C-alpha positions in Angstrom: 66.6 142.5 35.5 63.9 145.0 35.9 64.8 147.7 37.8 61.5 149.1 38.3 62.5 152.9 37.8 60.1 155.5 39.1 62.1 159.1 38.0 63.3 160.9 40.8 62.1 158.5 43.4 64.2 155.9 42.2 67.3 155.7 44.0 68.4 157.9 46.9 64.7 159.0 48.4 63.4 158.6 50.9 59.6 160.3 51.8 60.3 161.5 55.6 63.3 162.9 56.4 65.7 160.7 58.8 66.7 163.1 60.8 69.4 163.3 63.2 69.0 160.6 66.1 70.3 157.6 64.9 71.1 154.2 67.4 73.8 152.1 66.5 73.0 148.6 66.2 74.7 145.7 68.1 75.0 143.5 64.6 77.9 143.7 62.1 76.6 143.9 58.7 80.0 142.9 57.2 83.1 141.4 58.4 86.5 140.1 57.3 86.1 136.7 56.6 86.6 135.7 53.3 89.6 135.5 51.2 88.5 138.5 49.4 87.5 141.0 51.9 89.6 139.4 55.3 92.5 142.8 54.5 89.6 145.3 54.7 86.2 146.2 53.7 85.5 150.1 52.9 82.6 152.2 51.6 79.2 150.7 52.0 76.5 151.4 49.2 73.5 149.6 49.3 70.6 149.4 46.9 66.4 148.2 47.4 65.5 144.8 44.8 63.0 145.0 43.1 61.7 141.7 44.0 62.2 142.7 47.5 65.5 142.6 49.8 68.4 144.6 49.5 71.7 144.1 47.8 75.1 145.7 49.4 77.9 147.0 47.1 81.2 147.5 49.3 85.0 147.6 48.5 87.1 144.6 49.8 90.5 143.6 50.0 92.1 140.3 50.5 94.1 137.4 49.6 92.4 136.0 47.1 92.1 138.4 45.0 92.8 138.0 41.5 94.9 140.4 40.3 98.5 141.0 42.1 98.5 144.3 41.9 94.8 145.1 43.0 94.6 147.2 46.1 90.5 146.9 46.0 87.8 145.9 43.9 84.2 145.8 44.4 82.2 143.3 46.1 78.4 142.7 47.0 76.1 140.7 49.9 72.1 140.3 49.9 69.9 140.7 52.5 66.2 140.1 53.2 65.8 142.5 56.2 68.7 145.0 56.0 70.3 143.6 59.1 71.6 139.9 58.2 73.7 139.8 55.1 74.9 137.2 52.9 77.9 137.8 50.9 77.7 136.6 47.1 80.8 134.8 45.3 83.3 136.5 42.9 83.7 140.2 42.3 81.4 142.4 40.6 84.2 144.8 39.5 88.1 144.1 39.7 91.1 146.6 38.5 91.1 147.4 34.9 93.0 149.5 32.2 93.3 151.9 31.5 92.2 154.3 34.5 91.7 152.1 37.5 94.8 149.8 37.1 95.2 150.1 41.3 92.1 150.2 42.9 88.7 150.5 42.2 86.3 151.5 45.6 83.4 153.8 46.5 80.3 152.4 44.7 77.4 154.4 43.8 74.5 152.1 41.7 71.4 153.8 40.4 68.9 152.1 38.4 68.4 153.5 34.7 65.3 154.5 32.3 66.1 151.5 30.5 66.2 148.5 32.9 69.8 148.6 33.5 71.8 149.8 36.6 74.6 151.9 36.7 78.0 152.2 39.0 79.9 155.1 39.9 82.7 154.9 41.5 86.1 156.2 42.2 89.3 154.4 40.5 93.1 155.0 41.4 95.8 154.0 38.3 99.3 154.8 39.3 100.6 158.0 40.6 97.9 159.9 39.2 94.8 161.6 41.0 91.8 159.4 41.6 88.7 159.6 38.8 85.5 158.6 39.0 84.3 156.1 36.2 81.1 154.2 35.5 79.7 150.5 34.7 76.7 149.2 33.1 74.8 145.9 34.4 71.9 144.1 33.4 71.5 142.2 36.4 73.9 143.9 39.2 76.2 141.0 39.3 78.2 141.0 36.1 79.4 144.8 35.4 80.7 145.8 32.0 82.8 149.4 32.6 81.8 152.0 30.2 84.7 154.1 28.2 86.1 157.0 29.0 85.7 158.9 32.9 83.0 160.9 34.4 85.1 163.0 36.4 88.9 163.7 36.3 91.4 166.4 36.3 95.2 166.3 36.1 95.6 168.9 39.4 92.5 167.2 41.5 91.4 163.6 42.9 87.8 162.9 42.7 85.9 160.1 44.5 83.3 158.6 46.7 80.5 159.5 44.2 76.8 159.7 44.8 74.3 160.0 42.0 70.7 161.1 41.8 68.4 161.8 39.3 67.0 165.4 39.1 64.3 167.3 37.5 61.4 169.5 37.4 58.9 166.6 36.3 58.5 163.0 36.0 59.1 162.7 32.1 62.3 160.6 31.7 63.6 162.8 29.0 63.6 165.7 31.5 65.4 164.0 33.9 69.2 164.9 34.8 71.9 163.1 36.7 73.4 165.1 39.8 76.8 163.5 40.8 78.1 164.8 44.4 81.8 164.2 45.0 84.9 165.0 47.1 87.5 166.7 45.4 90.9 166.7 46.7 94.1 168.5 46.5 96.8 166.3 44.6 99.1 165.5 45.9 96.9 165.4 49.3 97.2 168.2 51.8 95.5 169.4 54.8 94.5 172.0 56.4 90.9 174.2 55.9 92.5 175.6 52.9 93.6 172.7 51.2 90.2 172.7 49.3 89.4 169.2 50.1 85.6 169.7 50.1 82.6 168.4 48.1 81.0 169.7 45.3 78.8 168.4 42.3 78.7 168.1 39.0 75.2 168.3 36.1 74.5 165.6 33.1 72.2 164.8 31.0 72.9 161.6 30.1 74.7 160.2 32.9 77.9 159.7 31.1 79.1 163.7 30.3 79.0 166.0 33.4 80.1 169.7 33.7 81.1 170.4 37.2 78.9 173.3 39.0 79.8 176.3 40.2 80.2 176.6 43.9 80.9 174.1 46.8 78.2 171.9 48.5 80.1 171.3 51.5 83.0 173.4 52.9 86.1 172.1 55.4 85.4 175.0 57.8 85.8 173.0 61.2 89.8 172.8 62.3 89.0 170.3 65.1 86.8 167.7 62.6 87.2 168.9 59.1 90.9 170.1 58.6 91.8 166.8 56.8 88.7 166.5 54.3 85.2 166.3 54.0 83.9 163.9 51.8 81.4 160.7 51.0 78.5 162.4 50.6 75.1 160.5 51.1 72.5 162.6 49.0 68.8 161.7 50.1 66.0 163.6 48.3 62.6 164.3 50.4 59.3 163.8 49.5 59.0 167.9 49.5 61.7 168.1 47.2 64.3 168.9 49.7 67.2 167.6 50.3 69.0 165.8 53.3 72.8 164.9 52.9 75.2 162.7 55.5 79.1 163.4 54.9 82.2 162.3 56.9 84.6 164.8 57.9 88.0 164.0 58.9 90.7 165.9 60.9 94.4 165.6 61.8 93.0 164.4 65.5 90.1 162.5 64.8 89.5 160.3 62.1 86.0 160.1 60.9 82.9 160.7 62.4 79.4 161.2 60.1 77.7 164.9 60.2 74.7 166.1 58.4 73.4 168.9 56.2 70.2 169.9 54.7 68.8 172.3 51.5 66.1 173.1 49.9 67.4 173.3 46.3 70.5 170.5 46.2 73.1 173.4 45.7 73.1 175.4 49.2 73.6 173.0 52.0 73.3 174.4 56.0 75.2 172.1 58.3 73.5 170.7 61.2 75.8 171.1 64.7 78.0 168.0 65.5 78.3 164.8 64.3 75.5 162.3 64.7 77.5 159.4 64.8 81.1 159.3 66.6 83.6 157.1 67.5 82.3 155.7 70.6 82.2 152.3 71.1 84.7 149.4 71.0 83.8 148.1 66.8 84.5 152.2 65.5 86.6 153.8 68.2 89.6 154.3 65.7 87.1 155.5 62.6 83.7 156.3 61.2 83.0 157.0 57.6 81.2 156.6 54.1 77.2 156.7 55.2 74.9 155.1 53.5 71.3 155.1 54.1 68.3 153.4 53.2 64.1 153.2 54.1 63.1 150.3 55.6 59.5 148.4 55.5 58.6 149.6 59.0 59.2 153.6 58.1 62.2 153.6 59.8 65.7 154.3 58.3 69.3 152.6 58.2 72.5 154.0 58.2 75.1 151.8 57.0 79.0 152.9 57.3 82.5 152.0 57.6 84.2 151.4 60.9 87.9 150.3 62.5 87.9 149.0 65.9 90.6 149.1 68.3 93.1 146.7 66.8 93.0 148.0 63.2 90.3 145.5 61.9 87.2 147.2 59.6 84.2 146.2 59.2 80.6 147.7 57.9 78.3 148.6 60.3 75.1 150.3 60.5 72.7 152.4 63.1 68.7 152.8 62.6 66.9 155.9 62.7 65.4 156.7 66.4 
């Protein structure tokens, strides 16, 4: 399937800044109603399809899993308007050896210059730290895991990846891949000195990454970030600046979606307060894992992972005001 590759504008690109004001939609985007996702639904990622409409990739878990040891796998759904979704049958990526034997989650799908798609995802294997792996597809449905690991370390856990194309020109051979992701202590510990923050890595081929110096989003707020900052949703704007939406988690409050901006994609300034909080029955126990797309009417829609008062998890959405 032709992915209609357009250089730095091909992924995580929105012309105008979606900003800080969002109104939660009443509709449920993805609910737990099939054997593959009735126990848990997590981590949305949405891509615009070349033929029109959208596809959402998300993590599911349910009694219909095909591998008993699995704690999660990647599923998908499609939509014409970005509001009403139809689930697609089957599993896009299941657990697999050697580095993803127990769970795959947090998908991020990008188009490649050769017309294929690549998915970066977080993977768990036994008691080891989580790592970031990748897979490729020609149609967005059948995926083949790529050899090796994209980001891994024996002392730190990595995950919730988001990848953009960066460069100073539209020439494909001059574009690079920048991967944003969380960096967690292992074993996981809390506190503002735990180094559970968001960092980045750079690559010229999308496979071999070098971690960049510095921290993109640091743990700073005891009230909202004492556990971690994570799940970066990076957006490149038409003026070459960046907007990032991300999640913060503390020992008291399970999530919340926050925002930061940057002129260079490396140095970010946080905005004050959460832009989406835990404030209605459908998401009163958790708000997390943002994903943003542009709609045909110049507004934007943000999808996020939510948990209600009964512990049921769903994908909900909000629309820019």
